[in-house]
PyMOL Python script that loads the backbone (N, CA, C, O; Angstrom):
from pymol import cmd

cmd.read_pdbstr("""\
ATOM      1  N   MET A   1       1.709 -18.179   1.991  1.00  0.00           N
ATOM      2  CA  MET A   1       2.186 -16.815   2.094  1.00  0.00           C
ATOM      3  C   MET A   1       1.156 -15.991   2.867  1.00  0.00           C
ATOM      4  O   MET A   1      -0.047 -16.121   2.638  1.00  0.00           O
ATOM      5  N   LYS A   2       1.622 -15.158   3.767  1.00  0.00           N
ATOM      6  CA  LYS A   2       0.733 -14.314   4.571  1.00  0.00           C
ATOM      7  C   LYS A   2       0.352 -13.052   3.803  1.00  0.00           C
ATOM      8  O   LYS A   2       1.065 -12.617   2.898  1.00  0.00           O
ATOM      9  N   THR A   3      -0.787 -12.475   4.183  1.00  0.00           N
ATOM     10  CA  THR A   3      -1.299 -11.271   3.538  1.00  0.00           C
ATOM     11  C   THR A   3      -1.611 -10.213   4.588  1.00  0.00           C
ATOM     12  O   THR A   3      -2.109 -10.525   5.670  1.00  0.00           O
ATOM     13  N   VAL A   4      -1.312  -8.954   4.257  1.00  0.00           N
ATOM     14  CA  VAL A   4      -1.610  -7.832   5.140  1.00  0.00           C
ATOM     15  C   VAL A   4      -2.329  -6.751   4.337  1.00  0.00           C
ATOM     16  O   VAL A   4      -2.027  -6.533   3.164  1.00  0.00           O
ATOM     17  N   PHE A   5      -3.292  -6.073   4.985  1.00  0.00           N
ATOM     18  CA  PHE A   5      -4.033  -4.956   4.389  1.00  0.00           C
ATOM     19  C   PHE A   5      -3.562  -3.680   5.070  1.00  0.00           C
ATOM     20  O   PHE A   5      -3.587  -3.585   6.297  1.00  0.00           O
ATOM     21  N   ILE A   6      -3.132  -2.695   4.282  1.00  0.00           N
ATOM     22  CA  ILE A   6      -2.648  -1.430   4.845  1.00  0.00           C
ATOM     23  C   ILE A   6      -3.405  -0.280   4.191  1.00  0.00           C
ATOM     24  O   ILE A   6      -3.336  -0.083   2.977  1.00  0.00           O
ATOM     25  N   ALA A   7      -4.131   0.479   5.018  1.00  0.00           N
ATOM     26  CA  ALA A   7      -4.824   1.679   4.544  1.00  0.00           C
ATOM     27  C   ALA A   7      -3.924   2.882   4.823  1.00  0.00           C
ATOM     28  O   ALA A   7      -3.126   2.852   5.760  1.00  0.00           O
ATOM     29  N   GLY A   8      -4.045   3.928   4.027  1.00  0.00           N
ATOM     30  CA  GLY A   8      -3.172   5.089   4.182  1.00  0.00           C
ATOM     31  C   GLY A   8      -1.760   4.742   3.748  1.00  0.00           C
ATOM     32  O   GLY A   8      -0.783   5.130   4.389  1.00  0.00           O
ATOM     33  N   ALA A   9      -1.668   4.009   2.655  1.00  0.00           N
ATOM     34  CA  ALA A   9      -0.407   3.408   2.247  1.00  0.00           C
ATOM     35  C   ALA A   9       0.525   4.330   1.475  1.00  0.00           C
ATOM     36  O   ALA A   9       1.648   3.932   1.167  1.00  0.00           O
ATOM     37  N   ASN A  10       0.108   5.526   1.157  1.00  0.00           N
ATOM     38  CA  ASN A  10       0.919   6.363   0.280  1.00  0.00           C
ATOM     39  C   ASN A  10       1.919   7.260   1.000  1.00  0.00           C
ATOM     40  O   ASN A  10       2.650   8.007   0.351  1.00  0.00           O
ATOM     41  N   ARG A  11       1.964   7.199   2.340  1.00  0.00           N
ATOM     42  CA  ARG A  11       2.942   8.049   3.044  1.00  0.00           C
ATOM     43  C   ARG A  11       3.135   7.566   4.479  1.00  0.00           C
ATOM     44  O   ARG A  11       2.389   6.722   4.976  1.00  0.00           O
ATOM     45  N   GLY A  12       4.119   8.105   5.107  1.00  0.00           N
ATOM     46  CA  GLY A  12       4.363   7.888   6.529  1.00  0.00           C
ATOM     47  C   GLY A  12       4.470   6.431   6.941  1.00  0.00           C
ATOM     48  O   GLY A  12       5.150   5.630   6.299  1.00  0.00           O
ATOM     49  N   LEU A  13       3.785   6.108   8.023  1.00  0.00           N
ATOM     50  CA  LEU A  13       3.837   4.757   8.571  1.00  0.00           C
ATOM     51  C   LEU A  13       3.304   3.712   7.601  1.00  0.00           C
ATOM     52  O   LEU A  13       3.843   2.608   7.517  1.00  0.00           O
ATOM     53  N   GLY A  14       2.263   4.049   6.878  1.00  0.00           N
ATOM     54  CA  GLY A  14       1.701   3.105   5.921  1.00  0.00           C
ATOM     55  C   GLY A  14       2.711   2.702   4.862  1.00  0.00           C
ATOM     56  O   GLY A  14       2.837   1.521   4.538  1.00  0.00           O
ATOM     57  N   LEU A  15       3.423   3.666   4.325  1.00  0.00           N
ATOM     58  CA  LEU A  15       4.427   3.400   3.294  1.00  0.00           C
ATOM     59  C   LEU A  15       5.570   2.560   3.868  1.00  0.00           C
ATOM     60  O   LEU A  15       6.054   1.638   3.212  1.00  0.00           O
ATOM     61  N   GLU A  16       5.990   2.870   5.062  1.00  0.00           N
ATOM     62  CA  GLU A  16       7.061   2.103   5.703  1.00  0.00           C
ATOM     63  C   GLU A  16       6.623   0.672   6.011  1.00  0.00           C
ATOM     64  O   GLU A  16       7.409  -0.263   5.859  1.00  0.00           O
ATOM     65  N   LEU A  17       5.386   0.500   6.439  1.00  0.00           N
ATOM     66  CA  LEU A  17       4.888  -0.850   6.695  1.00  0.00           C
ATOM     67  C   LEU A  17       4.872  -1.690   5.426  1.00  0.00           C
ATOM     68  O   LEU A  17       5.187  -2.880   5.459  1.00  0.00           O
ATOM     69  N   ILE A  18       4.507  -1.073   4.312  1.00  0.00           N
ATOM     70  CA  ILE A  18       4.525  -1.783   3.034  1.00  0.00           C
ATOM     71  C   ILE A  18       5.931  -2.278   2.733  1.00  0.00           C
ATOM     72  O   ILE A  18       6.119  -3.434   2.354  1.00  0.00           O
ATOM     73  N   LYS A  19       6.916  -1.405   2.901  1.00  0.00           N
ATOM     74  CA  LYS A  19       8.303  -1.793   2.654  1.00  0.00           C
ATOM     75  C   LYS A  19       8.705  -2.976   3.520  1.00  0.00           C
ATOM     76  O   LYS A  19       9.280  -3.948   3.030  1.00  0.00           O
ATOM     77  N   GLN A  20       8.400  -2.888   4.803  1.00  0.00           N
ATOM     78  CA  GLN A  20       8.799  -3.937   5.740  1.00  0.00           C
ATOM     79  C   GLN A  20       8.156  -5.280   5.397  1.00  0.00           C
ATOM     80  O   GLN A  20       8.840  -6.302   5.352  1.00  0.00           O
ATOM     81  N   TYR A  21       6.865  -5.280   5.160  1.00  0.00           N
ATOM     82  CA  TYR A  21       6.172  -6.528   4.838  1.00  0.00           C
ATOM     83  C   TYR A  21       6.610  -7.084   3.480  1.00  0.00           C
ATOM     84  O   TYR A  21       6.789  -8.293   3.339  1.00  0.00           O
ATOM     85  N   ALA A  22       6.781  -6.222   2.490  1.00  0.00           N
ATOM     86  CA  ALA A  22       7.196  -6.676   1.163  1.00  0.00           C
ATOM     87  C   ALA A  22       8.584  -7.302   1.206  1.00  0.00           C
ATOM     88  O   ALA A  22       8.834  -8.303   0.534  1.00  0.00           O
ATOM     89  N   GLN A  23       9.475  -6.731   1.979  1.00  0.00           N
ATOM     90  CA  GLN A  23      10.822  -7.289   2.105  1.00  0.00           C
ATOM     91  C   GLN A  23      10.798  -8.670   2.742  1.00  0.00           C
ATOM     92  O   GLN A  23      11.690  -9.482   2.498  1.00  0.00           O
ATOM     93  N   ARG A  24       9.798  -8.937   3.544  1.00  0.00           N
ATOM     94  CA  ARG A  24       9.664 -10.247   4.184  1.00  0.00           C
ATOM     95  C   ARG A  24       8.871 -11.237   3.332  1.00  0.00           C
ATOM     96  O   ARG A  24       8.656 -12.378   3.742  1.00  0.00           O
ATOM     97  N   GLY A  25       8.434 -10.800   2.138  1.00  0.00           N
ATOM     98  CA  GLY A  25       7.754 -11.693   1.214  1.00  0.00           C
ATOM     99  C   GLY A  25       6.252 -11.821   1.390  1.00  0.00           C
ATOM    100  O   GLY A  25       5.638 -12.715   0.809  1.00  0.00           O
ATOM    101  N   TRP A  26       5.653 -10.946   2.180  1.00  0.00           N
ATOM    102  CA  TRP A  26       4.199 -10.986   2.389  1.00  0.00           C
ATOM    103  C   TRP A  26       3.475 -10.454   1.157  1.00  0.00           C
ATOM    104  O   TRP A  26       4.034  -9.659   0.401  1.00  0.00           O
ATOM    105  N   ASN A  27       2.234 -10.890   0.954  1.00  0.00           N
ATOM    106  CA  ASN A  27       1.322 -10.243   0.013  1.00  0.00           C
ATOM    107  C   ASN A  27       0.819  -8.984   0.704  1.00  0.00           C
ATOM    108  O   ASN A  27       0.355  -9.044   1.843  1.00  0.00           O
ATOM    109  N   VAL A  28       0.905  -7.852   0.031  1.00  0.00           N
ATOM    110  CA  VAL A  28       0.498  -6.580   0.629  1.00  0.00           C
ATOM    111  C   VAL A  28      -0.633  -5.973  -0.197  1.00  0.00           C
ATOM    112  O   VAL A  28      -0.493  -5.756  -1.401  1.00  0.00           O
ATOM    113  N   ILE A  29      -1.748  -5.704   0.464  1.00  0.00           N
ATOM    114  CA  ILE A  29      -2.858  -4.981  -0.146  1.00  0.00           C
ATOM    115  C   ILE A  29      -2.744  -3.547   0.354  1.00  0.00           C
ATOM    116  O   ILE A  29      -3.093  -3.250   1.496  1.00  0.00           O
ATOM    117  N   ALA A  30      -2.258  -2.668  -0.499  1.00  0.00           N
ATOM    118  CA  ALA A  30      -1.994  -1.277  -0.135  1.00  0.00           C
ATOM    119  C   ALA A  30      -3.119  -0.394  -0.659  1.00  0.00           C
ATOM    120  O   ALA A  30      -3.401  -0.394  -1.857  1.00  0.00           O
ATOM    121  N   CYS A  31      -3.763   0.358   0.229  1.00  0.00           N
ATOM    122  CA  CYS A  31      -4.888   1.208  -0.162  1.00  0.00           C
ATOM    123  C   CYS A  31      -4.635   2.657   0.197  1.00  0.00           C
ATOM    124  O   CYS A  31      -4.106   2.968   1.264  1.00  0.00           O
ATOM    125  N   CYS A  32      -5.025   3.545  -0.723  1.00  0.00           N
ATOM    126  CA  CYS A  32      -4.975   4.985  -0.483  1.00  0.00           C
ATOM    127  C   CYS A  32      -6.017   5.644  -1.381  1.00  0.00           C
ATOM    128  O   CYS A  32      -6.568   5.005  -2.277  1.00  0.00           O
ATOM    129  N   ARG A  33      -6.279   6.911  -1.138  1.00  0.00           N
ATOM    130  CA  ARG A  33      -7.327   7.597  -1.911  1.00  0.00           C
ATOM    131  C   ARG A  33      -6.988   7.733  -3.380  1.00  0.00           C
ATOM    132  O   ARG A  33      -7.794   7.383  -4.242  1.00  0.00           O
ATOM    133  N   GLU A  34      -5.796   8.241  -3.673  1.00  0.00           N
ATOM    134  CA  GLU A  34      -5.404   8.470  -5.064  1.00  0.00           C
ATOM    135  C   GLU A  34      -4.100   7.740  -5.334  1.00  0.00           C
ATOM    136  O   GLU A  34      -3.063   8.076  -4.763  1.00  0.00           O
ATOM    137  N   ILE A  35      -4.153   6.752  -6.194  1.00  0.00           N
ATOM    138  CA  ILE A  35      -2.965   5.954  -6.443  1.00  0.00           C
ATOM    139  C   ILE A  35      -2.100   6.482  -7.586  1.00  0.00           C
ATOM    140  O   ILE A  35      -0.944   6.077  -7.707  1.00  0.00           O
ATOM    141  N   ASN A  36      -2.612   7.352  -8.404  1.00  0.00           N
ATOM    142  CA  ASN A  36      -1.869   7.832  -9.572  1.00  0.00           C
ATOM    143  C   ASN A  36      -0.839   8.900  -9.247  1.00  0.00           C
ATOM    144  O   ASN A  36       0.037   9.175 -10.067  1.00  0.00           O
ATOM    145  N   THR A  37      -0.922   9.505  -8.080  1.00  0.00           N
ATOM    146  CA  THR A  37      -0.078  10.660  -7.797  1.00  0.00           C
ATOM    147  C   THR A  37       1.135  10.341  -6.929  1.00  0.00           C
ATOM    148  O   THR A  37       1.949  11.232  -6.688  1.00  0.00           O
ATOM    149  N   ASP A  38       1.286   9.125  -6.456  1.00  0.00           N
ATOM    150  CA  ASP A  38       2.360   8.833  -5.520  1.00  0.00           C
ATOM    151  C   ASP A  38       3.468   8.009  -6.162  1.00  0.00           C
ATOM    152  O   ASP A  38       3.283   6.841  -6.505  1.00  0.00           O
ATOM    153  N   HIS A  39       4.609   8.640  -6.313  1.00  0.00           N
ATOM    154  CA  HIS A  39       5.747   8.000  -6.966  1.00  0.00           C
ATOM    155  C   HIS A  39       6.392   6.922  -6.091  1.00  0.00           C
ATOM    156  O   HIS A  39       6.768   5.869  -6.605  1.00  0.00           O
ATOM    157  N   ALA A  40       6.527   7.160  -4.792  1.00  0.00           N
ATOM    158  CA  ALA A  40       7.168   6.202  -3.887  1.00  0.00           C
ATOM    159  C   ALA A  40       6.394   4.888  -3.836  1.00  0.00           C
ATOM    160  O   ALA A  40       6.993   3.813  -3.836  1.00  0.00           O
ATOM    161  N   LEU A  41       5.098   4.973  -3.795  1.00  0.00           N
ATOM    162  CA  LEU A  41       4.263   3.776  -3.762  1.00  0.00           C
ATOM    163  C   LEU A  41       4.353   3.006  -5.082  1.00  0.00           C
ATOM    164  O   LEU A  41       4.385   1.775  -5.079  1.00  0.00           O
ATOM    165  N   THR A  42       4.393   3.713  -6.189  1.00  0.00           N
ATOM    166  CA  THR A  42       4.531   3.079  -7.495  1.00  0.00           C
ATOM    167  C   THR A  42       5.857   2.344  -7.612  1.00  0.00           C
ATOM    168  O   THR A  42       5.914   1.255  -8.184  1.00  0.00           O
ATOM    169  N   LEU A  43       6.918   2.925  -7.080  1.00  0.00           N
ATOM    170  CA  LEU A  43       8.226   2.260  -7.107  1.00  0.00           C
ATOM    171  C   LEU A  43       8.219   0.968  -6.299  1.00  0.00           C
ATOM    172  O   LEU A  43       8.837  -0.019  -6.699  1.00  0.00           O
ATOM    173  N   LEU A  44       7.529   0.970  -5.172  1.00  0.00           N
ATOM    174  CA  LEU A  44       7.434  -0.243  -4.370  1.00  0.00           C
ATOM    175  C   LEU A  44       6.760  -1.372  -5.151  1.00  0.00           C
ATOM    176  O   LEU A  44       7.191  -2.523  -5.093  1.00  0.00           O
ATOM    177  N   VAL A  45       5.714  -1.032  -5.868  1.00  0.00           N
ATOM    178  CA  VAL A  45       5.004  -2.034  -6.661  1.00  0.00           C
ATOM    179  C   VAL A  45       5.914  -2.588  -7.757  1.00  0.00           C
ATOM    180  O   VAL A  45       5.874  -3.782  -8.054  1.00  0.00           O
ATOM    181  N   GLN A  46       6.719  -1.737  -8.347  1.00  0.00           N
ATOM    182  CA  GLN A  46       7.639  -2.190  -9.392  1.00  0.00           C
ATOM    183  C   GLN A  46       8.715  -3.118  -8.822  1.00  0.00           C
ATOM    184  O   GLN A  46       9.140  -4.062  -9.488  1.00  0.00           O
ATOM    185  N   ASN A  47       9.150  -2.848  -7.594  1.00  0.00           N
ATOM    186  CA  ASN A  47      10.226  -3.635  -6.986  1.00  0.00           C
ATOM    187  C   ASN A  47       9.737  -4.900  -6.287  1.00  0.00           C
ATOM    188  O   ASN A  47      10.499  -5.856  -6.141  1.00  0.00           O
ATOM    189  N   TYR A  48       8.503  -4.919  -5.861  1.00  0.00           N
ATOM    190  CA  TYR A  48       7.956  -6.061  -5.126  1.00  0.00           C
ATOM    191  C   TYR A  48       6.656  -6.516  -5.781  1.00  0.00           C
ATOM    192  O   TYR A  48       5.635  -5.841  -5.650  1.00  0.00           O
ATOM    193  N   PRO A  49       6.674  -7.641  -6.479  1.00  0.00           N
ATOM    194  CA  PRO A  49       5.470  -8.109  -7.166  1.00  0.00           C
ATOM    195  C   PRO A  49       4.354  -8.566  -6.227  1.00  0.00           C
ATOM    196  O   PRO A  49       3.233  -8.801  -6.676  1.00  0.00           O
ATOM    197  N   THR A  50       4.641  -8.694  -4.943  1.00  0.00           N
ATOM    198  CA  THR A  50       3.611  -9.112  -3.988  1.00  0.00           C
ATOM    199  C   THR A  50       2.793  -7.938  -3.456  1.00  0.00           C
ATOM    200  O   THR A  50       1.897  -8.129  -2.634  1.00  0.00           O
ATOM    201  N   VAL A  51       3.097  -6.720  -3.922  1.00  0.00           N
ATOM    202  CA  VAL A  51       2.376  -5.525  -3.470  1.00  0.00           C
ATOM    203  C   VAL A  51       1.363  -5.113  -4.532  1.00  0.00           C
ATOM    204  O   VAL A  51       1.703  -4.973  -5.707  1.00  0.00           O
ATOM    205  N   GLY A  52       0.113  -4.922  -4.109  1.00  0.00           N
ATOM    206  CA  GLY A  52      -0.937  -4.431  -4.999  1.00  0.00           C
ATOM    207  C   GLY A  52      -1.503  -3.138  -4.448  1.00  0.00           C
ATOM    208  O   GLY A  52      -1.729  -3.022  -3.244  1.00  0.00           O
ATOM    209  N   ILE A  53      -1.734  -2.164  -5.316  1.00  0.00           N
ATOM    210  CA  ILE A  53      -2.282  -0.870  -4.902  1.00  0.00           C
ATOM    211  C   ILE A  53      -3.746  -0.798  -5.316  1.00  0.00           C
ATOM    212  O   ILE A  53      -4.112  -1.164  -6.433  1.00  0.00           O
ATOM    213  N   TYR A  54      -4.571  -0.321  -4.398  1.00  0.00           N
ATOM    214  CA  TYR A  54      -6.005  -0.187  -4.661  1.00  0.00           C
ATOM    215  C   TYR A  54      -6.487   1.156  -4.143  1.00  0.00           C
ATOM    216  O   TYR A  54      -6.021   1.643  -3.113  1.00  0.00           O
ATOM    217  N   SER A  55      -7.416   1.742  -4.863  1.00  0.00           N
ATOM    218  CA  SER A  55      -8.005   3.011  -4.459  1.00  0.00           C
ATOM    219  C   SER A  55      -9.082   2.730  -3.396  1.00  0.00           C
ATOM    220  O   SER A  55      -9.922   1.845  -3.559  1.00  0.00           O
ATOM    221  N   LEU A  56      -9.032   3.495  -2.322  1.00  0.00           N
ATOM    222  CA  LEU A  56     -10.000   3.324  -1.228  1.00  0.00           C
ATOM    223  C   LEU A  56     -10.260   4.687  -0.603  1.00  0.00           C
ATOM    224  O   LEU A  56      -9.328   5.370  -0.179  1.00  0.00           O
ATOM    225  N   ASP A  57     -11.515   5.075  -0.547  1.00  0.00           N
ATOM    226  CA  ASP A  57     -11.905   6.319   0.111  1.00  0.00           C
ATOM    227  C   ASP A  57     -13.084   6.011   1.008  1.00  0.00           C
ATOM    228  O   ASP A  57     -14.149   5.611   0.537  1.00  0.00           O
ATOM    229  N   VAL A  58     -12.893   6.197   2.287  1.00  0.00           N
ATOM    230  CA  VAL A  58     -13.937   5.914   3.254  1.00  0.00           C
ATOM    231  C   VAL A  58     -14.636   7.228   3.593  1.00  0.00           C
ATOM    232  O   VAL A  58     -14.008   8.165   4.086  1.00  0.00           O
ATOM    233  N   LEU A  59     -15.915   7.289   3.330  1.00  0.00           N
ATOM    234  CA  LEU A  59     -16.696   8.494   3.566  1.00  0.00           C
ATOM    235  C   LEU A  59     -17.672   8.230   4.688  1.00  0.00           C
ATOM    236  O   LEU A  59     -18.407   7.243   4.664  1.00  0.00           O
ATOM    237  N   THR A  60     -17.680   9.112   5.670  1.00  0.00           N
ATOM    238  CA  THR A  60     -18.662   8.998   6.738  1.00  0.00           C
ATOM    239  C   THR A  60     -19.676  10.122   6.602  1.00  0.00           C
ATOM    240  O   THR A  60     -19.323  11.256   6.278  1.00  0.00           O
ATOM    241  N   GLN A  61     -20.904   9.805   6.848  1.00  0.00           N
ATOM    242  CA  GLN A  61     -21.959  10.817   6.793  1.00  0.00           C
ATOM    243  C   GLN A  61     -22.626  10.905   8.154  1.00  0.00           C
ATOM    244  O   GLN A  61     -22.867   9.897   8.818  1.00  0.00           O
ATOM    245  N   SER A  62     -22.920  12.144   8.554  1.00  0.00           N
ATOM    246  CA  SER A  62     -23.580  12.309   9.842  1.00  0.00           C
ATOM    247  C   SER A  62     -25.017  12.748   9.689  1.00  0.00           C
ATOM    248  O   SER A  62     -25.716  12.933  10.686  1.00  0.00           O
TER     249      SER A  62
END
""", "prot")
cmd.dss("prot")
cmd.show_as("cartoon", "prot")
cmd.util.cbc("prot")
cmd.orient("prot")
């Protein structure tokens, strides 16, 4: 089974990519800053057991 990593997974293109890959049976590593607040992403996880949600915040310092 193939695996894909998607950052910014809680909206827009990221959310749509999760749907597309999950429907094709891929393992999806979905990352976003706050995972508790997004209902659409939670529903995807409930419908597709190959999708996992992880908290990820990338901080850059100058």
